[in-house]
N, C-alpha and C positions, 0 to 999 in steps of 0.2 A: 237867403242873405247874399247879396251881391257885393263884390268888392272890385268893381271894374277899374277903379283908379289906383289899385294897389299892384305892386310888381308881382310877377308870377313866382310861386314858391314850388320847387320840385320836392316831392315827398316819396319815400319808399316805406313799405311795410315789411317787417320781418316777423313772421308768426306762422306756426304750423297749422293754424285754422284758416287756410287760404280761402275756403269757400265763403266764410262769413265776411272776410275782408274785401272780397269782390263787391259785395253790396255796400260796405262802408266807403270804399273808394269811389263807387258810382255816386253815392250821395254827396260826398265831399266835392267832387268835381262839378256836380250839378248845382249845388246850393252855395258853393264858395268858389267862385270862378277864378280866384287868384291861385288856387291849389291845383297842381298837376301831379298826378301819381305816376312816377317813373316806372316802378315795378313792385311786385309782391313776391317776396321770397319766403320759403318755408322754414328756413333756419339760417344760422350764420354762414354755413358753407355755401348755401344757395345764394345768399347775399353777396359773397365775394365773387361768385361766378357772374352774377347779374351786373355788378359794378364793373367787372373787367370788360363786359360787352357794352354797357350803356353809360358808364361813368358814374361818379358819385352824385347822389341827390343833395339838396341843402339840408333836409331834415329826414331822419329815420325814426319811425315809430316801431319800437323794439319790444317784442315779448321777452320774458325773462327765461322761462323754462321751455327749452326746445331741444330736440335731438341733435346729435352730431356736434354742433357748436352752439352753446347757449347764449343768452343775452349778455351775460357778463363778459365772456371772451370776445363776442362779436363787437361789443361797445369798446372794449380795450383795443381791439384791432383797428377799428375806425379811428380812435384817438391817435394811434401811432401812424397810420397811413394817410388819413384824411382828417386832420385836426379841425378843419373848418366845418365838417359835418356835425350837425347838432342832433343829439339823440333824446327822444322821449321814451322812458320806460313805460310799457303798457302791459299791465299784468292783472290777472284775475285774483291774485292773492298778494295784496300789498301789506307787507309786514315791515317792522322796523329794520330788520336785517336787509330786506330787499331794498328799502329806501337808501339806507346808508351805503350798502355795497354798490348799488347802481350809480349813485352819485360819486362815489370814490373811483369807480371805473370810468366816469366821464359823462354820465347822463345829465341833461340840462333840465329835466322835469320828470315827474312821475304822475301817471294817470291810471286809475283803475278801469278795467274793462267794465262796460255797463254804464259808464258815465254819460254816454250819449254822443252822437256824432258831432253835434255842435260844440260840445265841450272839447272834443278832440280837435276840432278846427281851431278853437280858441287857443289851445295849447300849441298847435303848430304855428299859428301866427305869432304867438308870444316868443317862442324860442327863435323864430326866424328874425324877428325885429329887435328883441331885447337881449337875446342870448340865454334866457331862462324862463321857466314857467312856474309861477308861485300858486300854490293852492293849499289845501289842508295837510298835504303830505310834505311839501317843500315850502318852508316859510323863510322869511329874511333871517330869522334866528338860526335856522339850520344851515343856510348858506354862509352866514358869518362864522359859525363854529367850524365849518370845513375850511374856510379861508384862514381862520385863526390858527389852525394847526391841530385838528384832531389826529393828524398824522404824527408819528413819532418825530421828535426833534432830530434834525439831520438826515431825514429819510432820503433825501435826494442826493446824498453824498456818501453812499456806501461804496467803498473801494471795490474794484472789479473782482479781486480774488475772494473777498468776503461775500460778495453777492453770489459768486459761483458756489461757495460752501452752502449758502442758504438754498439755492436752487437744487443742488444735489441732495441736500437733506430732505427737501420737499419730494424728490423722486423716490425717497425711501432708502437711500444708500447709508450704510454704516460708516463710522469714522475711518476704518481701514480702507473701505472701498473709495471713500472721498479722497483720502490721501493718495491712493494709487492712481485714481483718475486725474488728480491735479499734479502729481509728481512732487508732493510735499510730505512731511512727516506727520504722524498721528498727533504729535504734540502741537504742531502748527495748526492742525484742524481744530483742536481743542481751544487754542488761543483765539482763533477766528470766532468760534461760538461764544466765548466769553465776551468778546467785543460786541457781537451782535446782541447778546443779552443786555448789555449796558445801553446800547444804542436804542433798542426797542423797549427798554424798561420792563423786561420779563425775566423769569427765573428758570424756565424750562423750555425744551424744544417744541413741545406741543403748543404752548402759548406763543412762541416765536413764529411758528408757521401760521397759526391762526391770525395773528396780528398783521403779518406780511400779506396774507390773502385779503384781509379787510382793507388794507391800504392799496390794493391793486397791484402789488409787486409780484404776486404769484397767482396762477389760475386756481379756481376753486376745486378743480379735479386734479388728482395726481397724474402727471404725464404717463402715458403707456410706455413700457420698456421696449 
């Protein structure tokens, strides 16, 4: 399939199965001439290093489960540093949680590994031109529900000190440790938690952290001390 009249699209692959992706990259560039593969990275950390050397691509095809920095955190990082880069989640195990979490972290489409290189090319062209890729995993209904606010009400307006309490709780600190770290009283910490429970519509800290992670406000792994 030739697309000589289409503008060039730069693409990067982030996946620990780099040997397989070498063949996929060769096929895409041979049969879809508008696609240029900028680099192949083995995980999110390698992706950051490659971007620092070569600059960001237009589209990133992102595996989800990877060592060091996984697809969730790598997608979140791209959204913060390079918001114009469009991510396609590319996973062998596409579950409801994978779909929801990757979309909340900023992915523009989901594709199962094994879908075929031409399907992958279709997804790349779609996110580059339209901004998203629709298929059996990501439908208009799914996109509408995310835009409508499957995120908690007021999620983008968490006061700084309340957000700090949330982050320190995620790190595993107890109320007294949070109070000492922030220079406030234990009662003030409890007040912040009560406000967070109302804002996130939850009744306990486990549910609070789970919901914050699902919304992309916290990483899925606890930060190392």
